[in-house]
N, C-alpha and C positions, 0 to 999 in steps of 0.2 A: 396460790397464785401470787407471784410477786409483782413488782412494778414493771419489769420487763415483759412478763406474760400479759399484763393488762395492755401495755403499749402494742404488743403483737396482735392482740385481739382487735384493738381499735384500728390498727393498720389494715387488717383483713376486712373488717367491717366497712372501712372507708373505700377500699378497693371494690367491694361488692356494690356499694352505693354508686360509685362512679360508673361501674359496668351497667347497672340498672338504668342510670340516667342516660347513658349512651344508647342503650337499647330502646328506651322510650322515645328519645329524640329521633333516632333513625326511623322507628316505626311511624312517627308523626310525619317525618319528611317524606316517606314513601307513600303515605296515604294522601298527602297534600297534592 
């Protein structure tokens, strides 16, 4: 795995984190 591969993995991981954050935030908003 080269530098580009590592950056791609980081980009995907960040996208997943953002999606999880949005889901948690939306769930909290619906419950409030």
